[in-house]
C-alpha positions in Angstrom: -1.6 -82.8 43.4 -4.2 -85.0 41.4 -6.8 -83.5 39.5 -9.4 -84.9 41.8 -8.0 -83.0 44.8 -7.7 -79.7 42.9 -11.4 -80.3 41.9 -12.3 -81.2 45.5 -10.7 -77.7 46.7 -12.4 -75.6 44.0 -15.9 -77.5 44.9 -15.2 -76.5 48.9 -14.3 -72.6 47.7 -17.5 -72.5 45.6 -19.7 -73.6 48.3 -19.4 -70.4 50.0 -22.2 -67.6 49.9 -20.8 -63.9 49.2 -23.3 -62.2 47.1 -25.3 -60.5 49.6 -22.2 -59.5 51.4 -20.6 -58.1 48.4 -23.5 -56.2 47.2 -24.0 -54.5 50.6 -20.2 -53.5 50.4 -20.6 -51.9 47.0 -23.7 -50.0 48.2 -21.9 -48.7 51.3 -18.4 -48.0 49.6 -19.9 -46.0 46.7 -21.4 -43.5 49.4 -17.8 -42.7 50.3 -16.8 -39.6 48.0 -15.3 -36.3 47.7 -18.4 -34.8 46.1 -21.7 -34.8 47.8 -23.3 -34.5 44.3 -21.2 -37.1 42.3 -19.0 -38.9 44.7 -15.5 -40.0 43.7 -12.2 -41.0 45.4 -9.6 -39.2 43.7 -5.5 -39.8 44.7 -4.5 -38.2 47.8 -8.2 -37.1 48.7 -9.8 -37.4 52.1 -12.3 -39.8 50.3 -9.6 -42.3 49.0 -8.1 -42.4 52.5 -11.6 -43.2 53.9 -12.2 -45.8 51.2 -8.8 -47.3 52.1 -9.5 -47.3 55.8 -13.1 -49.1 55.1 -11.2 -51.8 53.1 -8.7 -52.3 55.7 -11.5 -52.8 58.2 -13.1 -55.4 56.0 -10.0 -57.2 55.6 -9.4 -57.6 59.3 -13.1 -58.6 60.0 -12.7 -61.2 57.2 -9.7 -62.6 58.9 -6.8 -61.9 56.6 -3.1 -61.4 58.0 -0.6 -58.8 57.7 -3.4 -56.3 56.9 -1.7 -52.9 56.0 -2.3 -49.4 55.0 0.8 -48.2 53.0 1.3 -44.5 52.2 2.7 -43.7 48.8 3.6 -40.4 47.4 1.0 -38.9 45.0 -0.4 -35.6 43.7 -3.3 -34.8 46.0 -6.6 -34.0 44.1 -9.8 -33.4 46.2 -12.7 -32.3 44.1 -15.7 -31.0 46.4 -18.1 -29.0 44.4 -18.5 -26.9 41.2 -21.2 -24.6 40.2 -21.8 -22.7 36.9 -24.6 -19.8 37.3 -26.0 -17.3 35.2 -25.9 -13.9 36.3 -29.0 -13.0 34.5 -30.9 -15.6 36.1 -29.2 -17.2 39.2 -32.0 -19.9 39.2 -30.3 -21.5 36.4 -27.3 -23.6 37.8 -25.1 -26.2 36.2 -23.2 -28.6 38.3 -19.9 -29.6 36.5 -17.5 -32.3 37.5 -13.9 -31.4 38.2 -10.6 -32.6 36.2 -7.5 -32.6 37.9 -7.0 -28.7 38.1 -6.9 -25.9 40.7 -9.9 -24.3 42.4 -11.7 -21.2 41.2 -10.7 -18.9 44.1 -12.9 -16.9 46.5 -15.8 -15.9 44.7 -15.2 -17.9 41.7 -14.7 -16.6 38.3 -17.2 -14.0 36.7 -16.9 -13.9 32.9 -18.6 -14.2 29.6 -18.1 -17.7 27.8 -16.7 -18.2 24.6 -17.2 -21.4 22.4 -13.9 -22.5 21.1 -15.2 -25.5 19.4 -12.3 -28.1 19.4 -9.9 -25.5 20.8 -7.1 -26.3 18.4 -5.3 -23.2 17.2 -7.4 -22.6 14.1 -10.5 -22.3 16.7 -9.0 -19.0 18.1 -8.6 -17.0 15.0 -10.6 -14.2 15.1 -11.9 -14.8 18.8 -10.5 -13.2 22.0 -10.2 -15.8 25.0 -8.4 -13.5 27.3 -9.8 -13.7 30.6 -12.9 -15.8 29.7 -14.3 -19.0 30.3 -13.7 -21.3 27.3 -16.2 -24.0 26.3 -14.6 -26.8 24.4 -15.6 -30.0 22.7 -13.3 -33.0 23.9 -11.4 -34.8 21.1 -11.4 -38.4 20.7 -12.9 -41.3 22.4 -9.9 -41.8 24.9 -9.3 -38.3 24.9 -6.5 -37.9 27.6 -3.6 -36.7 25.4 -5.5 -34.8 22.9 -7.9 -33.1 25.5 -4.8 -32.0 27.6 -3.4 -30.1 24.5 -6.9 -28.5 23.9 -6.9 -27.3 27.4 -3.1 -26.1 27.1 -4.2 -24.2 24.0 -6.9 -22.5 25.6 -4.9 -21.7 28.6 -2.1 -20.2 26.2 -4.7 -18.2 24.5 -5.7 -16.6 28.0 -8.3 -18.6 29.1 -9.4 -17.9 32.9 -11.1 -21.3 33.2 -12.3 -24.4 30.9 -15.5 -26.1 30.3 -15.2 -29.8 28.6 -18.1 -31.1 27.0 -17.1 -34.8 25.9 -19.4 -35.9 23.2 -17.8 -39.1 21.7 -19.0 -42.4 23.2 -21.3 -41.0 25.9 -24.5 -42.5 26.9 -26.8 -39.5 26.5 -27.2 -35.7 26.6 -26.8 -36.0 30.6 -23.6 -37.8 30.6 -20.4 -35.9 31.9 -17.3 -37.9 31.0 -13.8 -37.2 32.4 -10.3 -38.2 31.8 -7.0 -37.3 33.6 -5.1 -34.2 32.4 -1.4 -35.1 31.6 -0.2 -31.8 32.3 -0.8 -29.3 35.1 -3.1 -26.7 34.5 -2.9 -23.3 36.2 -6.8 -22.6 35.6 -9.8 -24.4 36.8 -11.0 -27.2 34.1 -14.3 -29.0 34.6 -16.6 -31.2 32.6 -20.1 -30.4 31.7 -23.1 -32.6 29.9 -24.0 -32.1 26.0 -27.2 -30.9 27.1 -25.7 -28.1 29.4 -23.1 -27.3 26.8 -26.1 -26.9 24.1 -27.9 -24.4 26.6 -24.8 -22.4 27.0 -24.1 -22.1 23.3 -27.9 -21.2 22.8 -27.4 -18.3 25.5 -24.2 -17.0 24.2 -25.3 -17.0 20.6 -28.2 -14.5 21.8 -25.9 -12.5 24.1 -22.1 -13.0 23.5 -21.6 -10.7 26.9 -23.7 -12.7 28.8 -21.9 -13.2 32.3 -21.8 -16.5 34.2 -20.0 -17.3 37.5 -18.0 -20.4 37.6 -17.1 -21.6 41.5 -14.8 -24.6 41.7 -14.2 -26.0 45.2 -11.0 -28.4 45.0 -7.6 -29.0 46.3 -4.9 -29.7 43.8 -1.3 -30.1 44.9 0.9 -31.7 42.5 3.4 -34.2 43.9 2.3 -33.3 47.2 0.0 -35.7 48.4 -0.2 -39.2 50.2 -2.6 -42.0 48.7 -3.1 -45.4 50.8 -2.9 -48.7 49.3 -4.3 -51.7 51.2 -2.9 -55.1 51.3 -3.8 -58.3 53.3 -2.6 -62.0 53.1 -3.7 -65.6 53.6 -0.3 -66.9 54.5 1.0 -69.8 52.4 3.4 -72.7 53.1 6.2 -72.0 50.8 8.1 -68.7 49.5 5.7 -68.0 46.6 2.9 -65.6 45.9 -0.3 -65.2 44.0 -1.6 -61.5 43.8 -5.1 -60.4 43.4 -5.3 -56.5 42.6 -7.9 -54.0 41.8 -7.9 -50.1 42.2 -9.7 -48.6 45.1 -9.9 -45.0 43.6 -12.5 -43.7 41.0 -14.4 -41.0 39.5 -18.1 -40.3 40.1 -19.6 -43.0 42.1 -18.2 -45.7 39.4 -19.9 -48.9 40.5 -18.1 -50.7 37.6 -14.6 -48.7 37.5 -13.7 -50.2 40.0 -15.9 -50.6 43.1 -17.2 -54.0 41.6 -13.6 -55.3 41.3 -12.8 -54.3 45.0 -15.8 -56.4 46.0 -14.6 -59.4 44.0 -11.5 -59.5 45.8 -13.3 -59.3 49.1 -15.5 -62.2 47.9 -12.4 -64.2 47.0 -10.8 -63.7 50.2 -13.9 -64.3 52.3 -14.4 -67.4 50.5 -10.8 -68.7 50.7 -10.9 -68.4 54.4 -14.4 -69.6 54.9 -13.6 -73.0 53.2 -10.7 -73.6 55.1 -8.2 -73.3 52.1 -4.7 -73.6 53.0 -2.9 -72.4 50.2 0.8 -73.4 49.4 1.4 -70.0 48.2 0.6 -66.6 50.1 -2.5 -65.5 48.4 -2.2 -61.5 48.5 -5.1 -59.0 48.1 -3.9 -55.6 46.7 -6.2 -52.7 46.7 -4.0 -50.0 44.7 -4.6 -46.3 45.3 -3.6 -43.5 42.7 -5.0 -45.5 39.6 -7.0 -42.8 38.0 -5.0 -39.7 38.8 -1.7 -39.3 40.8 1.1 -38.3 38.4 1.4 -34.4 37.3 2.8 -33.4 33.8 3.4 -36.9 32.8 2.2 -38.8 29.5 1.1 -41.4 32.1 -0.8 -39.5 34.8 -2.7 -42.9 35.9 -1.5 -46.1 37.3 1.2 -44.7 39.8 0.1 -46.4 42.8 0.3 -49.9 41.6 3.6 -49.2 40.4 5.0 -47.4 43.3 3.9 -50.1 45.4 5.9 -52.9 43.9 8.8 -51.0 42.9 9.0 -49.7 46.4 7.6 -51.2 49.8 6.7 -54.3 48.3 9.7 -54.8 45.8 10.4 -58.1 47.6 7.4 -59.6 46.1 8.8 -59.6 42.8 11.2 -62.7 43.0 8.4 -64.9 43.8 5.1 -63.7 42.4 3.8 -66.3 39.7 0.7 -64.4 38.7 -1.2 -61.4 39.3 -5.1 -61.4 38.9 -6.1 -58.1 38.0 -9.7 -56.8 37.6 -12.0 -54.2 36.2 -15.7 -53.8 35.9 -16.6 -57.3 37.3 -20.3 -56.8 37.7 -21.1 -56.0 34.1 -23.9 -58.2 32.3 -21.6 -59.9 29.8 -22.9 -62.2 27.3 -20.3 -64.7 28.4 -17.5 -64.5 30.8 -14.1 -64.2 28.8 -10.4 -64.1 30.0 -7.4 -62.4 28.8 -4.0 -61.6 29.8 -0.3 -62.6 29.4 0.6 -64.9 26.4 2.3 -67.6 28.4 -0.9 -68.1 30.7 -3.1 -69.2 27.7 -2.5 -73.0 27.7 -2.5 -73.0 31.4 -6.1 -71.5 31.6 -7.3 -74.5 28.9 -5.9 -76.9 31.5 -7.6 -75.1 34.4 -11.1 -74.9 32.5 -11.1 -78.6 32.5 -11.3 -78.9 36.3 -14.3 -76.4 36.6 -17.3 -78.1 38.2 -20.5 -78.5 35.9 -22.3 -76.3 38.2 -20.1 -73.5 37.0 -19.5 -74.1 33.3 -23.1 -75.5 32.9 -24.7 -72.2 34.4 -26.7 -69.7 32.7 -23.9 -67.6 32.2 -21.4 -69.2 29.5 -17.7 -69.3 30.5 -15.3 -69.1 27.6 -13.1 -72.2 27.7 -10.2 -70.4 26.3 -8.3 -67.4 27.4 -7.1 -64.7 24.8 -3.9 -62.5 24.3 -5.4 -60.7 21.2 -5.8 -57.4 23.6 -2.6 -57.8 25.6 -1.8 -54.5 24.1 -4.6 -52.8 26.1 -3.4 -54.1 29.4 -1.1 -50.9 29.7 -4.4 -49.1 30.6 -5.0 -51.2 33.9 -2.8 -51.7 37.0 -1.7 -54.8 35.4 1.0 -52.9 33.5 2.8 -52.5 36.7 3.0 -56.2 37.3 3.7 -56.8 33.5 6.5 -54.5 33.4 8.3 -56.0 36.3 8.0 -59.7 34.6 4.9 -61.1 36.2 2.2 -62.7 34.3 -1.3 -61.5 34.2 -4.7 -62.6 34.0 -7.7 -60.2 33.6 -11.5 -60.4 33.3 -12.2 -59.5 29.6 -15.0 -56.8 29.3 -13.0 -55.1 26.4 -14.3 -57.7 23.7 -17.9 -57.0 24.2 -17.3 -53.1 24.7 -14.8 -52.4 21.9 -15.6 -55.0 19.3 -19.1 -56.6 19.7 -20.7 -53.4 20.9 -22.9 -55.2 23.2 -21.9 -54.2 26.4 -24.0 -52.5 29.0 -20.9 -50.1 29.7 -20.6 -48.6 26.4 -21.0 -44.7 27.0 -20.8 -45.0 30.8 -16.9 -45.0 31.1 -15.6 -42.5 33.8 -19.0 -40.9 33.9 -22.2 -40.3 36.1 -23.7 -43.0 34.6 -21.6 -45.9 35.9 -24.2 -46.6 38.2 -26.9 -49.5 39.4 -28.3 -49.4 35.8 -25.4 -51.6 34.4 -24.9 -53.6 37.5 -25.4 -57.5 37.3 -25.4 -59.0 40.6 -25.0 -62.7 38.9 -21.8 -61.4 37.0 -20.2 -60.0 40.1 -21.0 -63.6 42.0 -19.6 -65.5 38.9 -16.4 -63.2 38.8 -15.1 -64.0 42.4 -16.0 -67.8 41.9 -14.4 -68.2 38.6 -11.2 -66.3 39.3 -10.7 -67.6 42.8 -11.2 -71.3 41.5 -8.5 -70.5 39.0 -6.1 -69.2 41.6 -6.8 -72.4 43.4 -5.9 -74.4 40.3 -2.5 -72.3 39.9 -1.7 -72.8 43.4 -2.0 -76.5 43.0 0.7 -76.6 40.4 4.3 -77.2 42.0 5.8 -75.4 38.9 4.1 -72.3 37.1 2.9 -73.7 34.0 4.2 -71.0 31.4 3.8 -71.4 27.9 6.7 -69.1 26.4 6.1 -70.4 22.7 2.7 -68.8 22.8 4.3 -65.4 22.5 6.0 -66.1 19.4 3.4 -65.1 16.7 3.1 -62.0 18.6 6.7 -61.4 18.3 6.9 -62.0 14.6 4.2 -62.6 12.1 3.9 -62.9 8.3 3.2 -59.2 8.0 6.6 -58.3 9.6 8.4 -60.8 7.6 6.8 -59.3 4.2 7.7 -55.8 5.5 11.4 -56.8 6.3 11.9 -58.5 3.0 10.4 -55.4 1.1 12.8 -53.3 2.9 15.8 -55.7 2.1 16.4 -56.1 5.7 18.1 -59.2 6.9 15.7 -61.2 9.3 17.0 -64.7 8.8 18.6 -64.7 12.2 15.6 -63.3 13.6 13.2 -65.6 11.8 15.3 -68.5 13.2 15.6 -67.3 16.7 11.8 -67.2 17.0 11.3 -70.5 15.6 13.7 -72.2 18.0 11.7 -70.1 20.8 8.5 -71.6 19.6 9.9 -75.1 19.6 11.7 -75.0 22.9 8.7 -73.2 24.6 6.6 -76.2 23.6 9.1 -78.7 25.0 9.4 -76.7 28.3 5.7 -76.5 28.8 5.2 -80.4 28.2 8.1 -81.2 30.6 6.6 -78.8 33.1 3.0 -80.4 32.7 4.5 -83.9 33.0 6.3 -82.9 36.4 3.4 -81.4 37.9 1.2 -84.4 37.1 3.9 -86.8 38.9 5.2 -84.7 41.5 3.9 -82.9 44.8 6.5 -80.6 44.6 10.3 -80.5 45.8 13.0 -78.3 46.7 13.6 -77.8 43.0 10.1 -76.3 42.5 11.1 -72.9 43.9 14.3 -72.8 41.9 12.6 -73.5 38.8 9.7 -71.0 39.1 12.5 -68.4 39.7 14.0 -69.6 36.8 10.7 -69.3 34.7 10.1 -65.6 36.0 13.7 -64.7 35.1 13.0 -65.7 31.6 9.6 -64.1 31.5 11.5 -60.6 32.7 13.9 -60.8 29.8 10.9 -61.3 27.4 8.9 -58.7 28.6 11.9 -56.3 28.8 12.9 -57.0 25.1 9.4 -57.0 23.6 6.8 -55.0 25.4 7.2 -51.3 24.6 4.9 -48.5 24.7 3.8 -46.4 21.6 2.7 -42.9 21.7 -0.9 -43.9 22.4 0.3 -45.7 25.7 -0.4 -49.2 24.2 1.9 -52.2 24.5 3.7 -52.8 21.1 6.9 -54.9 20.0 9.5 -52.1 18.8 10.1 -53.6 15.4 6.4 -53.3 14.7 6.1 -49.9 15.6 9.2 -48.7 13.4 8.0 -51.0 10.5 4.5 -49.1 10.6 6.1 -45.7 10.6 8.8 -46.6 7.8 5.9 -47.8 5.6 3.5 -45.0 6.5 6.3 -42.4 5.5 7.1 -44.3 2.3 3.5 -44.1 1.5 3.5 -40.3 2.1 6.7 -39.8 0.0 5.3 -41.7 -2.8 1.9 -39.6 -2.7 3.7 -36.2 -2.8 5.9 -37.5 -5.5 2.9 -38.2 -7.5 1.0 -35.2 -6.7 -1.5 -36.4 -4.5 -0.6 -34.2 -1.5 -4.0 -34.9 0.2 -3.5 -38.6 0.4 0.0 -38.0 1.8 -1.5 -36.2 4.8 -5.1 -37.9 5.3 -4.0 -41.6 4.5 -0.3 -41.5 6.0 1.1 -38.7 8.0 -2.0 -38.5 10.2 -1.5 -42.0 11.4 2.0 -41.4 12.4 2.7 -41.0 16.5 2.1 -37.3 17.5 1.2 -35.8 13.8 -2.2 -35.4 15.0 -1.2 -33.1 17.6 1.2 -31.2 15.2 -1.8 -30.5 12.8 -4.1 -29.2 15.6 -1.8 -27.3 18.2 1.0 -24.9 18.5 4.5 -26.2 18.1 5.4 -25.8 21.8 2.2 -27.9 22.6 3.0 -30.8 20.3 6.8 -30.8 21.2 5.7 -30.9 25.0 3.9 -33.9 24.3 6.9 -35.6 22.5 9.2 -34.6 25.4 7.2 -36.2 28.0 7.6 -39.4 26.1 11.0 -39.1 24.9 13.1 -36.6 26.8 15.3 -37.5 29.7 13.7 -34.3 31.7 10.6 -36.2 32.2 12.0 -39.6 32.9 11.1 -39.6 36.5 7.4 -39.2 35.4 7.2 -42.4 33.4 7.2 -44.9 36.1 5.8 -48.2 34.3 6.6 -47.1 30.9 10.1 -46.0 32.0 12.6 -47.7 29.2 9.8 -49.0 27.3 9.1 -45.8 25.4 9.8 -45.8 21.7 10.9 -42.8 19.5 7.8 -40.7 18.9 7.9 -38.4 15.6 5.8 -34.9 15.7 6.9 -33.9 12.0 5.3 -30.4 12.9 6.9 -28.7 9.8 6.3 -31.4 7.5 2.6 -32.1 8.3 1.7 -28.4 8.5 3.1 -27.6 5.1 0.7 -30.2 3.6 -2.2 -28.8 5.4 -5.3 -26.7 4.3 -4.2 -23.9 2.1 -0.6 -25.3 1.9 -2.0 -28.1 -0.1 -3.1 -25.8 -2.9 -0.1 -23.8 -2.8 2.1 -26.8 -3.1 0.0 -28.2 -5.9 0.1 -24.9 -7.7 4.0 -24.7 -7.3 4.3 -28.1 -8.8 7.0 -30.5 -8.1 9.5 -27.6 -7.4 8.0 -27.0 -3.9 7.8 -30.9 -3.1 11.7 -31.7 -3.1 12.1 -30.1 0.3 9.3 -31.9 2.2 10.2 -35.2 0.4 13.6 -34.8 1.6 12.7 -34.1 5.3 10.4 -37.1 5.2 13.0 -39.4 3.5 15.3 -38.3 6.5 12.6 -39.3 9.2 12.2 -42.7 7.3 15.8 -43.2 7.4 15.9 -42.2 11.2 13.0 -44.8 11.8 14.8 -47.4 9.5 17.9 -47.1 12.0 15.5 -47.4 14.8 14.3 -50.6 13.2 17.8 -52.2 12.7 19.1 -51.5 16.2 15.6 -52.7 17.7 16.0 -55.9 15.8 19.6 -56.2 16.8 18.4 -56.1 20.6 15.5 -58.4 19.9 17.8 -61.1 18.6 20.0 -60.6 21.4 17.3 -61.0 23.7 16.0 -64.2 22.0 19.4 -65.9 22.2 19.4 -65.1 26.1 16.2 -66.5 26.2 16.9 -69.7 24.4 19.7 -70.1 26.5 17.8 -69.7 29.8 15.3 -72.2 28.6 18.0 -74.8 28.4 18.9 -74.2 31.8 15.6 -74.7 33.3 14.9 -77.9 31.1 18.2 -79.1 32.7 17.0 -78.2 36.3 13.7 -80.3 35.5 15.7 -83.1 34.2 17.4 -83.1 37.7 14.3 -82.6 39.6 
């Protein structure tokens, strides 16, 4: 199809009027919720099912085909209500929000409250938490893993319930912010605001025996729920697929995360049908359930619904899906519209941008002319990771840059909170989102062959810093360097050949075969180079091990020179799960490690399965350098150091062995990739 024909298709699509329809949808959908006070559609809840049914009916009314509600196993969590009352003054009540945890039982829990601060093991020295309600301050900006350890420590100390006060990156003192717990608590856990936490601390500082009653009405059934994902299609003419995805579940009313994105999918579907679009490929709209919660006692308690869908009932999609457009926060008032995603999609985006009409690129909101893969590592925290892990390239709207790096996003401090509301909602951005990414899908659909640029990943696979570290360690990397260089060259040649074919052909019997070959190459690439570190980010195995080796080497040298504090603060604290070892009991840190690396938890890893990298806790070593142990070690001089140095040296050697093994596997994968590229080039020549 020629460029003018593509532009004409895009123009017809953009003529559709969706905005009022989408805003009305957001308003209605946000009113479906578990809690009358706060809303929320949690995995397996009545509200999540009601939300799925609402979307199902919308898809039917729009005119999509093969509309389905698909049941998936999950952990049921339904949060109905919670109240914390002062028994001395029953007029004073606090309305907490529930974490994935059991109810308080009939009559609730009546107890005094103890302030456990950060709820690490040091916090409980000299205080008795047995049978009491524990108030803690959540650790970290994205505190899922640390928070679970804090709650586990409180439970181990005998707490009857936990009040969580998140303080970092919250909008204001009234903000309640929550994250999924990644273990199964036996006690109620609820979140409260900083203002309410301050009031409690003031009360108990005057009267330690002051009694409160905590009532929590919830239904938590780990592994015993059903959630419903919704799927609808616009049938294509060939056996290939383009997917649009967003998650339909959420905390609170959460207009951005992720009701706005649900609306974006509806807008694209509605405009496709309204404009009379007859796609070559089947356009598939996927509304995933069990995103925010769903897995139990897992390092990865989120993003289970999307993975279970494409690893189960929709496994047949994988062979022929050439891209997944996944969305989060599509109604944020951004400074400009940015896109990011899989490395192989970047060059294609630049070609697409040239097909956009002036009415779109010349509007009051700037659209970035290049996509980025710099934040690819963060895609493990979106449903996109389910598709990536299966070898399907992903494109996402980029709200991360303005939130994390620029600090200009109106969403800062609203994540997973009661302030994800109309105050940060931009109708203009919602309107632009469905237009931009619907137009992009039309462009992709117009290409007979998926225009993947595999060479674009090479700088991610191997960079100058990697080479410098490998040289310093005297590890042979010539074969690795050479293979990456060949991949870059062949990737550029293959991209050029695909572009030439797409410009001169309307498609042939070879197109589907070539696309399958390209997807097969991508599966090899992501299988070899997309690994998961202990913070749940996508990384490359050799990079992770190089980082740990350098940190361990730095710690060893610091101890040898007598600078014990530097060994701990500048080096060991940056390694894997060492921060958990420094804060919590050994069994808690070890539980965190086992969920990442132990076979007993393999069934809980889903999209991360087979991608996890060895994680160190270094419990004894880190704690030997901590607090009073530092002074003891320094006073003992070098006589005490050899044991710790020997242990850290063993850890370094262990990571070096992991590095060498990882490099060998990566080189082997590169050789397979190069051979597969040659095979596709040969098919292109025949076509």
